[in-house]
C-alpha positions in Angstrom: 2.4 -21.1 -29.6 3.1 -17.4 -29.6 5.5 -16.4 -26.8 4.7 -13.0 -25.3 7.5 -10.8 -23.8 7.4 -9.7 -20.2 4.6 -7.4 -19.4 5.6 -4.1 -17.8 2.5 -2.6 -16.2 1.2 -0.5 -13.4 -2.2 -1.1 -11.9 -4.1 1.6 -10.1 -7.0 0.9 -7.8 -9.7 3.6 -8.2 -13.3 4.1 -7.0 -15.9 3.6 -9.8 -17.1 7.2 -9.4 -13.6 8.5 -9.9 -13.3 7.0 -13.4 -16.0 9.4 -14.5 -14.2 12.3 -12.8 -11.0 11.3 -14.6 -12.7 11.1 -18.0 -14.2 14.5 -17.6 -11.1 16.2 -16.3 -9.5 18.9 -18.6 -6.0 17.5 -18.1 -7.1 14.3 -19.8 -9.2 15.9 -22.5 -6.7 14.9 -25.2 -6.3 11.4 -23.9 -9.7 9.8 -23.9 -10.4 9.5 -27.7 -10.6 6.7 -30.2 -11.1 4.0 -27.5 -11.6 0.3 -28.1 -14.2 -1.5 -26.1 -14.1 -5.2 -25.1 -16.2 -7.5 -23.0 -13.8 -9.9 -21.3 -15.1 -13.0 -19.6 -12.3 -15.1 -18.2 -12.4 -18.5 -16.4 -9.4 -19.4 -14.2 -8.5 -23.1 -13.8 -6.6 -24.9 -11.0 -6.7 -28.1 -9.0 -8.6 -28.4 -5.7 -5.3 -28.2 -3.8 -4.3 -25.0 -5.8 -1.3 -26.7 -7.5 -0.9 -24.0 -10.1 -1.1 -21.1 -7.7 1.3 -22.7 -5.3 3.8 -23.0 -8.2 3.4 -19.4 -9.1 1.3 -19.8 -12.2 -2.2 -18.9 -13.4 -4.1 -20.5 -16.2 -7.2 -18.9 -17.8 -9.4 -19.1 -20.8 -10.7 -15.7 -21.9 -13.7 -15.2 -24.2 -13.6 -12.1 -26.4 -16.7 -12.2 -28.6 -16.6 -15.5 -30.4 -12.9 -16.1 -29.8 -11.2 -18.0 -27.0 -7.7 -17.2 -25.8 -5.7 -19.3 -23.4 -3.2 -17.5 -21.2 -0.6 -18.8 -18.8 1.1 -16.3 -16.5 3.7 -16.3 -13.8 1.8 -15.2 -10.7 1.9 -11.6 -9.5 3.8 -12.1 -6.2 7.0 -10.9 -4.6 9.4 -9.3 -7.1 7.0 -9.7 -10.0 4.4 -7.1 -9.1 5.3 -4.9 -12.2 6.7 -7.5 -14.5 5.3 -10.9 -15.5 5.9 -13.6 -18.1 3.0 -14.7 -20.1 2.2 -17.2 -22.9 -0.9 -16.6 -25.0 -2.6 -18.5 -27.8 -6.0 -18.8 -29.5 -7.8 -22.1 -28.8 -11.1 -23.7 -29.6 -13.8 -24.2 -26.9 -14.2 -23.3 -23.3 -11.6 -25.7 -21.8 -7.8 -25.2 -21.7 -5.8 -26.9 -24.5 -3.1 -28.6 -22.6 -1.5 -30.2 -25.6 0.3 -27.0 -26.5 1.8 -25.8 -23.3 5.2 -27.6 -23.6 7.1 -24.4 -24.1 5.5 -22.5 -21.3 6.3 -22.5 -17.5 3.4 -24.9 -17.1 4.9 -27.6 -19.3 7.6 -29.0 -16.9 5.1 -29.5 -14.0 2.1 -30.7 -16.0 1.8 -34.3 -15.0 -1.2 -36.6 -15.9 -2.4 -36.2 -12.3 -2.4 -32.5 -12.5 -4.0 -32.5 -15.9 -6.9 -34.6 -14.7 -7.6 -32.4 -11.6 -7.8 -29.0 -13.3 -11.2 -27.4 -12.9 -12.8 -23.9 -13.1 -12.1 -22.0 -9.9 -13.6 -18.6 -10.5 -14.3 -16.2 -13.3 -14.0 -12.5 -14.1 -16.5 -10.4 -16.1 -14.9 -7.2 -17.3 -15.9 -4.3 -19.4 -12.6 -2.9 -20.7 -12.0 0.4 -22.4 -8.5 0.8 -23.9 -6.9 4.1 -24.9 -3.6 4.3 -26.7 -1.1 7.0 -25.5 1.7 7.5 -28.0 4.4 10.1 -28.0 8.0 10.7 -27.2 8.9 7.4 -28.9 6.8 5.6 -26.2 3.6 3.6 -26.6 1.4 3.0 -23.6 -2.0 1.2 -23.4 -4.3 2.5 -20.7 -7.1 0.0 -19.9 -10.0 0.9 -17.7 -11.5 -2.2 -16.2 -14.9 -2.3 -14.6 -16.7 -5.4 -13.6 -16.7 -8.3 -11.1 -14.8 -11.4 -9.9 -17.3 -14.2 -9.4 -16.9 -17.3 -7.3 -19.4 -20.1 -6.7 -21.0 -18.3 -3.8 -19.6 -14.8 -3.7 -18.5 -11.9 -5.9 -16.5 -8.6 -5.5 -16.3 -5.5 -7.8 -13.3 -4.5 -9.9 -12.5 -0.9 -10.7 -9.0 -0.3 -11.8 -6.7 1.3 -14.4 -3.9 -0.7 -16.0 -1.0 1.1 -17.7 1.0 -1.2 -19.9 4.3 -0.1 -21.5 4.3 -1.5 -25.1 7.7 0.1 -25.9 9.7 3.1 -25.0 10.6 5.0 -21.9 9.4 3.5 -18.6 9.4 6.9 -16.8 6.5 7.9 -19.1 4.4 5.1 -17.4 5.0 6.7 -14.0 4.3 10.2 -15.3 0.8 9.1 -16.4 0.2 7.3 -13.1 1.3 10.3 -11.2 -1.1 12.6 -13.3 -4.0 10.2 -12.6 -3.2 10.1 -8.9 -3.1 13.9 -8.8 -6.7 14.1 -10.0 -8.3 11.1 -8.1 -7.1 9.1 -5.1 -5.7 6.3 -7.1 -3.6 3.8 -5.2 -0.9 1.6 -6.7 -2.2 -2.0 -6.5 0.2 -5.0 -6.2 -2.4 -7.7 -6.4 -3.6 -9.3 -9.6 -7.2 -10.2 -10.4 -6.2 -13.9 -10.0 -4.9 -13.3 -6.5 -8.1 -11.5 -5.6 -10.1 -14.3 -7.1 -8.3 -17.0 -5.0 -9.0 -14.8 -1.9 -12.7 -14.6 -2.8 -13.0 -18.4 -3.3 -11.2 -19.2 -0.1 -13.0 -16.4 1.8 -9.7 -15.0 3.0 -10.2 -12.2 5.4 -8.2 -9.0 5.3 -5.0 -10.3 6.9 -1.3 -9.3 7.2 1.1 -10.5 4.6 4.7 -11.5 5.4 7.8 -10.6 3.4 8.8 -12.7 0.4 12.4 -12.6 -0.8 13.0 -12.7 -4.6 15.1 -15.5 -6.1 18.4 -14.0 -7.2 21.0 -15.9 -9.2 24.7 -15.7 -9.8 25.5 -13.8 -13.0 22.8 -11.3 -12.4 23.9 -7.6 -12.2 23.7 -5.8 -8.9 21.3 -3.3 -10.6 18.8 -6.0 -11.6 19.1 -7.5 -8.1 18.2 -4.2 -6.5 15.1 -3.9 -8.7 13.9 -7.3 -7.7 14.5 -6.7 -4.0 13.0 -3.3 -4.1 9.8 -4.6 -5.8 9.4 -7.3 -3.2 9.8 -4.8 -0.4 7.3 -2.4 -2.0 4.8 -5.2 -2.5 5.2 -6.2 1.2 4.4 -2.6 2.2 1.4 -2.0 -0.1 -0.1 -5.5 0.5 -0.4 -4.7 4.2 -2.2 -1.4 3.7 -5.7 -2.9 3.9 -5.0 -4.5 7.2 -3.5 -1.3 8.6 -6.6 0.6 7.5 -8.7 -1.5 9.8 -6.3 -1.0 12.7 -4.9 -4.6 12.6 -1.8 -4.7 14.8 -0.1 -7.4 12.7 -0.8 -5.5 9.5 0.9 -2.4 10.9 3.8 -4.5 12.2 4.3 -6.0 8.7 4.2 -2.5 7.1 6.9 -1.4 9.6 9.0 -4.5 8.7 8.5 -3.7 5.0 9.8 -0.1 5.6 12.8 -1.4 7.4 13.6 -3.9 4.7 13.2 -1.2 2.0 15.4 1.2 3.8 18.0 -1.6 4.3 17.9 -2.4 0.6 18.6 1.3 -0.2 21.5 1.3 2.3 22.9 -2.0 0.9 22.9 -0.7 -2.7 23.9 2.9 -1.7 27.0 2.6 -4.0 24.8 2.9 -7.0 21.9 5.0 -5.5 23.3 8.5 -5.2 20.8 10.9 -6.5 18.3 13.5 -5.1 15.2 11.3 -5.9 16.5 8.5 -3.7 17.3 11.0 -0.9 13.7 12.3 -1.1 12.3 8.7 -1.0 14.5 8.0 2.1 13.2 11.1 3.8 9.6 10.1 3.1 10.2 6.5 4.3 11.4 8.0 7.6 8.3 10.1 7.8 6.1 7.0 7.4 8.1 5.1 10.0 7.5 7.9 12.5 3.8 7.8 11.8 3.8 4.0 12.6 6.2 4.1 15.6 3.9 5.0 18.5 1.3 2.3 17.6 3.9 -0.4 17.6 5.4 0.8 20.9 2.0 0.7 22.6 1.1 -2.6 21.0 4.1 -4.3 22.5 3.7 -2.5 25.8 0.2 -4.0 26.1 1.0 -7.5 25.0 4.4 -8.0 26.6 4.2 -5.9 29.7 0.8 -4.8 30.9 -1.1 -8.1 30.4 1.4 -10.2 32.5 1.9 -7.5 35.2 -1.9 -7.0 35.6 -2.1 -10.8 36.3 0.7 -10.5 38.9 -0.9 -7.4 40.6 -4.6 -8.2 40.1 -5.5 -6.1 43.2 -3.5 -3.0 42.3 -5.9 -0.3 41.2 -3.1 1.7 39.5 -2.8 -0.9 36.8 -6.5 -0.6 35.8 -6.1 3.2 35.5 -2.8 3.1 33.6 -4.1 0.4 31.3 -7.1 2.5 30.4 -4.8 5.5 29.7 -2.5 3.5 27.5 -5.5 2.0 25.7 -6.7 5.4 24.7 -3.2 6.3 23.5 -3.0 3.1 21.6 -6.3 3.7 19.8 -5.2 7.2 18.9 -1.8 5.9 17.6 -3.5 3.3 15.4 -5.8 6.0 14.0 -2.7 8.0 13.2 -1.2 5.1 11.3 -4.6 4.5 9.6 -4.8 8.1 8.5 -1.2 8.1 7.2 -1.9 5.3 4.7 -4.9 7.2 3.4 -3.0 10.4 2.7 -2.1 11.6 -0.8 1.4 11.8 0.7 1.5 8.0 1.1 0.2 7.3 -2.4 2.8 9.7 -3.8 5.5 7.9 -1.8 4.5 4.5 -3.1 4.6 5.8 -6.7 7.9 7.6 -6.2 9.4 4.5 -4.7 8.1 2.3 -7.5 9.7 4.6 -10.1 12.9 4.9 -8.1 13.2 1.1 -8.0 12.2 0.5 -11.6 13.6 3.5 -13.5 15.4 5.9 -11.1 18.4 8.0 -12.4 20.7 5.4 -10.9 19.6 2.9 -13.6 21.0 5.1 -16.4 23.7 7.1 -14.8 27.0 7.3 -16.6 29.0 8.2 -13.4 31.9 5.7 -13.5 31.5 4.5 -9.9 27.7 4.2 -10.0 27.9 2.4 -13.3 30.6 0.0 -12.1 28.5 -0.8 -9.0 25.3 -1.2 -11.1 26.9 -3.6 -13.6 28.9 -5.7 -11.1 27.9 -9.3 -10.8 25.6 -9.7 -7.8 27.8 -12.5 -6.3 30.7 -10.1 -6.1 28.7 -7.1 -4.9 26.9 -9.2 -2.3 30.1 -10.7 -1.0 31.7 -7.2 -0.5 28.6 -5.9 1.2 28.2 -8.9 3.6 31.9 -9.0 4.4 32.0 -5.3 5.2 29.0 -5.4 7.4 30.1 -8.5 9.2 33.4 -6.9 10.0 31.8 -3.9 11.6 29.4 -5.9 13.7 32.1 -8.3 14.9 34.3 -5.4 15.9 31.6 -3.2 17.6 29.8 -6.1 19.2 32.9 -7.4 20.9 32.5 -4.8 23.7 28.7 -5.0 24.2 28.9 -4.5 28.0 30.7 -1.2 27.6 28.4 0.3 24.9 26.1 3.2 25.8 22.3 3.0 24.9 23.0 5.1 21.8 25.9 2.8 20.7 23.7 -0.3 21.3 21.0 1.4 19.2 23.5 1.9 16.4 24.6 -1.7 16.7 21.0 -2.8 16.5 20.5 -0.9 13.2 23.7 -2.3 11.8 22.7 -5.9 12.7 19.2 -5.3 11.2 20.6 -4.2 7.9 23.1 -7.1 7.9 20.3 -9.6 8.6 18.2 -8.2 5.7 21.2 -8.2 3.4 21.8 -11.8 4.3 18.2 -12.7 3.5 18.2 -10.7 0.3 21.4 -12.4 -1.0 21.1 -16.0 0.4 19.7 -17.3 -2.9 22.7 -16.1 -4.8 24.9 -18.8 -3.3 23.6 -22.3 -4.0 24.2 -25.6 -2.3 23.3 -27.3 1.0 26.4 -26.0 2.7 25.7 -22.4 1.8 22.0 -22.8 2.8 22.9 -24.1 6.2 25.5 -21.4 6.8 23.1 -18.7 5.7 20.4 -19.9 8.1 23.0 -19.9 10.9 24.1 -16.3 10.2 20.5 -15.0 9.7 19.2 -16.7 12.9 22.1 -15.3 15.0 21.6 -11.8 13.6 17.8 -12.1 14.2 18.5 -13.1 17.8 20.9 -10.3 18.3 18.4 -7.9 16.7 15.6 -9.1 18.9 17.6 -8.7 22.1 18.9 -5.2 21.2 15.3 -4.3 20.1 14.2 -5.5 23.5 16.7 -3.1 25.2 15.4 -0.3 23.0 11.8 -1.2 24.0 12.8 -1.1 27.7 14.2 2.4 27.3 11.0 3.6 25.5 8.7 2.0 28.2 10.7 3.5 31.0 10.4 6.9 29.4 6.6 6.5 29.0 6.2 5.5 32.6 8.6 8.2 33.9 6.4 10.7 32.2 3.4 9.4 34.1 5.2 9.9 37.4 6.5 13.4 36.5 3.1 14.6 35.1 0.1 13.6 37.2 -3.1 13.1 35.3 -5.5 16.0 35.1 -9.0 15.3 36.6 -7.6 12.5 38.8 -7.5 12.7 42.6 -4.3 12.7 44.5 -4.9 9.1 45.5 -5.6 8.0 41.9 -2.4 9.6 40.8 -0.5 7.9 43.6 -1.9 4.5 42.5 -1.0 5.3 38.9 2.5 6.4 39.8 3.0 3.2 41.8 2.0 1.1 38.9 4.3 3.0 36.6 7.1 2.4 39.1 6.4 -1.3 39.0 6.6 -1.3 35.2 9.9 0.6 35.3 11.3 -1.8 37.8 10.2 -4.8 35.8 11.7 -3.4 32.7 15.0 -2.4 34.3 15.4 -6.0 35.6 15.4 -7.3 32.1 18.3 -5.3 30.7 21.1 -7.5 32.1 19.4 -10.7 30.8 19.0 -9.1 27.4 22.6 -8.0 27.3 23.7 -11.5 28.1 21.6 -13.0 25.3 23.0 -10.3 23.0 26.5 -11.4 23.8 25.7 -15.0 23.1 24.0 -14.1 19.8 27.0 -12.0 18.8 29.4 -14.7 19.7 27.5 -17.1 17.6 27.4 -14.7 14.7 31.1 -13.9 15.0 32.1 -17.6 14.9 29.7 -18.5 12.1 31.2 -19.6 8.8 30.3 -17.3 5.9 28.0 -18.5 3.1 29.3 -16.2 0.4 32.4 -16.5 -1.7 34.9 -13.7 -1.3 36.2 -12.1 -4.5 39.9 -12.8 -5.2 40.6 -9.9 -7.4 41.2 -6.5 -5.9 39.6 -4.9 -9.0 36.3 -6.5 -8.0 36.0 -4.4 -4.8 33.0 -2.1 -4.6 34.1 1.6 -3.9 33.0 2.7 -0.5 30.3 5.2 -0.4 30.8 8.6 1.3 29.9 8.6 5.0 26.5 10.3 5.6 23.7 10.2 8.1 21.5 8.5 5.5 23.8 5.5 5.4 24.2 5.2 9.1 
């Protein structure tokens, strides 16, 4: 069997009518020539319980003219959204040839039971036009795919552009993607045709997607680890865009989580990420977080505060009025988030972040400190990062009762970054003991983060309600404003009463974290220490 190298590709989702716009645009006049045309009909195979998919694999038989080609790929999830392993071979007939998969990722898990349950699941029918872009010692294949995914009782259209790097400079791939996005509203897509096919078969609605941490391993460089973590965070962000576009609260929440994790990854690897492009990405990530913030604040206000208080005070007219007011603000804030992910600014941010993760200046810098950090073994780099962050949290959290709201907020940010760092790096240190210790540290940090986040929410809600009292609503009678102010006062009182309980729970979580055994191995050689980055607001 022929063994294919890893694919490095970008996929752009475009509207069918925009493909014609692109072909006729003067900036691409020299690109669309000498194309090759293919009709690709592919059938994807799996068992009824989706054994292959659940093991991160896809198996397809593709028909190109009178030829049949069998392809096995690692699934396009988590950290593999731009890079996949594939094994390809010519076969006879329409069914997979399972006698020649020993040297593929399918071989080790292909039992007789699995072999006997493989059946066609869905198919794709694609008209593909391929253009070859060569220059600057770089070869890129640009494939325009138009067609359908077909399941037994449903179908959905495909309209996308795939840019595959055959060899050469990876930055050229992003240069072309950025040029396309500048002409038509092309969105970086992180889902493969196979993922969309499974969703079609299983009639999966547009739903939120949770984070998926990559598998890191000892012996890997810190630079490679950052790329894998960054990919996973970016996929998490982009995969939740469709749910956010339909104003789904959980989709928006997951996009905010993805933003926090991505920003935490940049902070954790800041020793090697010192360049202007990363600074621009950080600034744009903060912009997007601000666009999402009001919707999240109002979502939690409704679910955690207004609903239970309205039940307690069912006869209080002020709660009806205040709920309607916040409902209007909530709808407006969700529309703000919805509009943000449809902006060219968002599409540019996604592409810039993808390039920053894959091929940013950090990846080839000859600065001695940046290079040393980039090439350091991940088990050493991670141990230094986790130890440094643990030390700060243990010290600052020891006096939680004396911290100001601003200091509590900073402790929350530190705890959040430490938690994500622990999640990122937990797979580096193998063994049941390490796994148990990492779960203990992560859960205590999560509890501390939730409690400190609750205090932050209390402050936000009190400010919202104080504004209602200070600024009576226009068009309301004096009596209506009194009722509304009374309800706002009840909310403030309810929230204020929770602060002490949240502080007590924070102390317990911090005590648990401070006493937890570490799951990483501390480096014994002084030369292994990571140089500390300069203090800046961006690393706070």
